N, C-alpha and C positions, 0 to 999 in steps of 0.2 A: 411466431415470426421465423422466417428462414434464417439460418446461420449465415453470418457474413464472413467469419473466420472459422476454418476447420483445421485443426492440427491433429495428425494421426501418427502415433508411434515415433515421435521425433527423438533423435539421438544426436549428440555432438560430444566429441572428445578432442582434447588438445594434446600435443606431443608430451608436454611436461606435466600432464595430469595423470594420476594413478587410476582414476575412475572417471566415467563420463560426467561432463559438466551438465549436460541435459540427457536424461535417461528415461526413455519411453514415456514422453509427455503427450497426453491426449486431452483436447478440450475444444469447445466451439463457443463462439460469442455472437450475440445478436447484433444486427445492424442498428447503429445509433446508440449502442450501449457504451458505458464507461467502465472499464475494468482496471482494477489495481492489482499489480503483482508484487507481493511482499515476501520477505524472508530474510534470514540472517545473511551477513556478508559471505559471499562465496556459494550461495545457494543456487545460482544460475539465472538470476533475474535478468541481468543485462544481456547475457548471452542469448537468452530466449528471444528477447526483442530484436536483437541483431539478426537472428535467424529469420524472424518474421519479415523484417525490413529488406533482407537480402544482403546485408553487410557481412554475414557469415553464411557458409554453406553447410547444411546438416550432413552427417554421415549416413543417416537412414531416416525414413519417415517421409511424410508429405505435408505440405502447407497449401491451403486453398484460401484465396481471397476473393470475395464476391463471386463465388461459383466458378472461379478460374484457378486451375492448378498453377502455382508459381514455383513449386519445388516438389519433385519426387525423384524416382530412380532415373528417369529419362528427361526431366524438365528442370530448367533453371532460368527463371525470368530475372534479369538484373534489377538492381535497386531502383534505377532511374525509370523503369517501366512499371513499377508496382503501385504507383499512385499512393505512396506512403510519405507522410510528412513527419519530420523529426524535430523535437525540441530537446536540446542537450542540457546537461547539468551546468556547463560553463557558458551557456547561451550561444557560443560559436558565431558571434556576429563579426562581420568584416569591419575592422577598425577604420579603414580608409574610405568606407562608403557611408553615405548619410542614411538616416532612418528609411526614407523613401527608396533609396537604392538597395538597401538590404532587403526590404520587404518585396521589392519587385524582381529580385534576383532570379527566382524560380518560375516566374510567370512566362509561359511560352507565347501566349497570344499578345503580340505587341499592340494590337488595336484596342484591347480592353484593359491594358496594363494600368494606365493612370486611374481609371475608374475602380479597378479592383484594389489598388493600393489604398485609395480613399476609403473603400468599404471596410477593409480589414483594420485600418487605423481607427476608423470610427468605432468598430466593434471592440477594440482594446483601449478606447478612450485616449488616443494619442494624435488626434487631428491637431495640427499646429506644430508638430514636432518633426515634420518631414525633412527639414534641412539640418537638423542636428546630427552630430556624430555620436557613436556609442559612449565615448568617454565623457560626453556632456550629459549623460543620463544617469539616473539612480539605478540601483540594482533591480528594483521592481519594474522600472520603465524598460530596462534592457530585456527583462524576461517577457514583457508584453510585446516588444519588438520581435523577439525570437518566436513567440507564439503567432504573431501576425504573419511573419515570413513563412512559417510552416503551413498556415491556413490559406495563404494567398493563391497557391496553384489549385485550390479546391481538392485536397487529397481525399481518397476514400477511407484511409486509415491514418490516424494521428498517434504517434508514439512519443511520450514524454518521459525522459529518464531523469529521475530525482529533480523535478522542476523547482522545488522549494528549498533545496539544501543550502543554497548560498544566501538565504534571506533571513533577517531577524524575525523574531516571533510575531510581532505586531504586523509587519508587512506580509508575512507568510499567511496569516489568518485572512487579511484583506484580499490578497491575491488568490488565495484558495477559493474563496467565494466567487470572485470575478471569473476565474477560469472555468469553474463549474457552469456558470451562467452562459459563458461564451460557447463552451462545447455543446451545451444543450440547444442554444440558439442556432448554431451551425448544423447540428444534427450529425456530426461526424463521429464515426465509430472510433473510440479512443482507448488506448492502453497506457497506463503510466506506472512506472517503477518507483517504489518508495520504500524506505526503511521505517517510515513513520506511520504506524497504524491509524493514528488520528487523521492523517491526510486521507488515508484509504476510506475510513468511515465517513468522512465529510463529503467526499466527491464520488466515490464509486457506486455503481449499481451492483457489481459483482466483484468478489475478491478471490484471487488465486494465491494460495500459500505454497511456496517452494521450499524444499529442504533437500540438500544433496542432489540437486538436479531433478527431483521428482515432485509431482504435485501431491502434497499431503492432504489438502482439502480445498474445495472451491464451492462457492455458493453466494447467496445474498449477504449483505452486511449483517442483517438480523440473524441469519443462520450461523454465520461464522462467529459472531460475538456470543450469542446465547447458547449455541450448541456445538462447541468445539469438539472435534473427534479425538484429539490428542493433547497431551500436556504442552507440547511445543506450540500448537496453535493457540491454546488458551493463554499462555504466557506472553504471546506476541501482543495481545490486546490489553492486558492488565497484569501487574505482578500477582502471582498466586502463591499460596502456601500449600506445599505438597505434604500431605499427612502420612505418617507411618501408622501401622496398625495399632501400635502402642499409644500414639498421640490420640487417636480417635477413641480408644478405650476410656480415656479420662472424661470424654464427653458422653459416655454411654451410647456410643454409636456403633452398631453392629456392622462389621465389614464382610465382604465376600472375598474369597481367596483369589479369584481371577480378576479382581478389579483394584484399581488405585483411585484415590480420592484427593481432591484439592478444593480450595476455595479462594476466590479473589480476596486480597487483603482488605479491599473496601467493603466486602460483604459480611465481615464479622459483625456481630451485634452485641450490645451491652444490655439488651432487653432481657429481663429475667424470664419472660414468657417464650423465648426462643426455643425451638424444638430440642436443641442439644446445648447444654451450658456447663461451665465449670467456674467456680469462684476462685479467683486468684489475684495476686497483687501486681499492680502497675509498677514496673521498674523504671520506665522512662516515658515521658509524654513530651514529644518534640514538636514545636510550632514550625510549620512549613509554609506559612503564608495563608493558604485558604483552608487548611485542615491541620490536625495534629496526627503525628505518627506515634502510636503507642506500642510499648513492648511489654509483654507478660511472659512468664516462664511456666511451662508445664512441670508436673512433678518429676519428669525424666530429664529436666533441664533443657528441653527444646524451647527455643525462643519463638514466639508468635508476634508478628507485627501486624497492626491493623489501624485503619483510619477512623477518626471521629471528628466532629465539628468543634467539640469542646475539649479542653484540657482535662485529663483524668488524674486522680490521686488515690492512693490506698487500695482497698480491695474492691473488685468489681466482678459482676457476672459477665463472662465472655462466652459467646457461643455463636450459633448460626441456625438458620431455618433450613428445612429440608430442601426448599426450592433453590437455595444458594449453593448446594453441593454440586461439584463437577465430578463426573464419574467416567473413568477411562478403562479400557481393556488393558491388561498388563502386556 
C-alpha cells in the first residue's frame, strides 16, 4: 500500500536547546494505519507531531501528506490547509459552546453541517448530548466530544496528543477500546503520542520509539515487544533486569564480549528445568494485587526482582529459558 505520510531528514531546534529536538527523522506510514509515538519526556514526541500538523516549522527536511509536499526547503502549507485533525491532552473544548456547536466548529460546508454533527456524535455514542456544555460532561464524555470535533471535518490525518492522560484507569481502558473501533471505522490515518506503552500496544498497528529526537526503533507491536534492538526500547515495554557478566556466571551462562544481556522481570522462572538456574534464598515476597514481587540475592549481592503468581519462601531455583534472554549490542 502506498505511503500516506513520508518524512525525510526532518530536523528542528529551539533557541534554548543545546541539541536538536528532532534530529534527522525519517519514516513513512500507510494510509488508514494507527501509529503510536512513544518515548521518555523530552524525546521529541510532541514536537514531531506539531511539525507534521504545521504548528511548527522544521529547520530542514521534508513532510509529505497524501502524496503532497507540505514542507520542504521551498514549501510550507499552513496548518488549516493540511486536513489534519487534532485531539489535545486537555480536550481544548470551547466552554461557552454546546456539544453540537463544539463539534460543528470546523465544518466548512454549512449545508451538510447538521447531518455531519449527528454522524460523528453517533459514532462516539453522544447522540442526545447536543445541547449540553463541556462542564456538564464527564472527562470521558469530553474526550469523546474532542474526538468528534476532530473527525467532523473529515481530516485525512488525525493526531492525538496523550489522549488518555487525564482519565482514571477504568475509564481509560473503556475509552481506549472505543477509540480504536472509531478510528478503524472511519479509516482515518492516525498518530497518537503516549507515554504509556500499554496504550500503544492496545491501539497501534505501528510503534515509533523516539529518544533524544531520533528514532531508536520502529515496527509492528509484535516486533517492538519481542525483538527490541536496545535496552531502552526493551525497558519501555516491561521492567528488565540488566545482567553483568558476573551475574550471568552464577547461572552458568556464557557471555559474548560485544553483547549485553537482560531479561524481563516477569520472565524469570522457578522451574528447575529452566536452561539456566541458581538455587538461592527468597529475601522478600511482596503481594502486589495480581502477583507477587520476589527478591533474591546473587552471591555478589546483586538483587534480582521477579514476578510469580504465588508467594515464595525459603530456597528456590531461580532461572530463565534461552528464549527469554534479550541480547543487545554494546
